[in-house]
C-alpha positions, 0 to 999 in steps of 0.5 A: 348615333355616335357614328353620325356625330363622328361623321359630321365632325369629320365633315366639319373638319374637312370643310375648315381645312378646305376653307383655310387652305384656299385663303391667302393668309396663314392661320394657325393655332398655337398652344403654350402649356402652363408651367413651362410644360412646352408648346406646340401648333395644333393647327396650321394652314397651308399658307404657313409654309410661305412664312415658316418655310416648313409644311403645316405637318412639320410645324405641327410635329415640331413647333421649332422646326 
């Protein structure tokens, strides 16, 4: 049962990534933690490269890239 849920979740994530990678706008999710505990991008579509000039992976690894 747990494996079925994990497979569906992985499929949903792949579908979302596929959709967002093929639209002409940048989508991202940015989290700012309370009490000045930092911030980070937890999602970034491929189009962020045209805005920030870094890959989505670089942006998610380092919000200040």
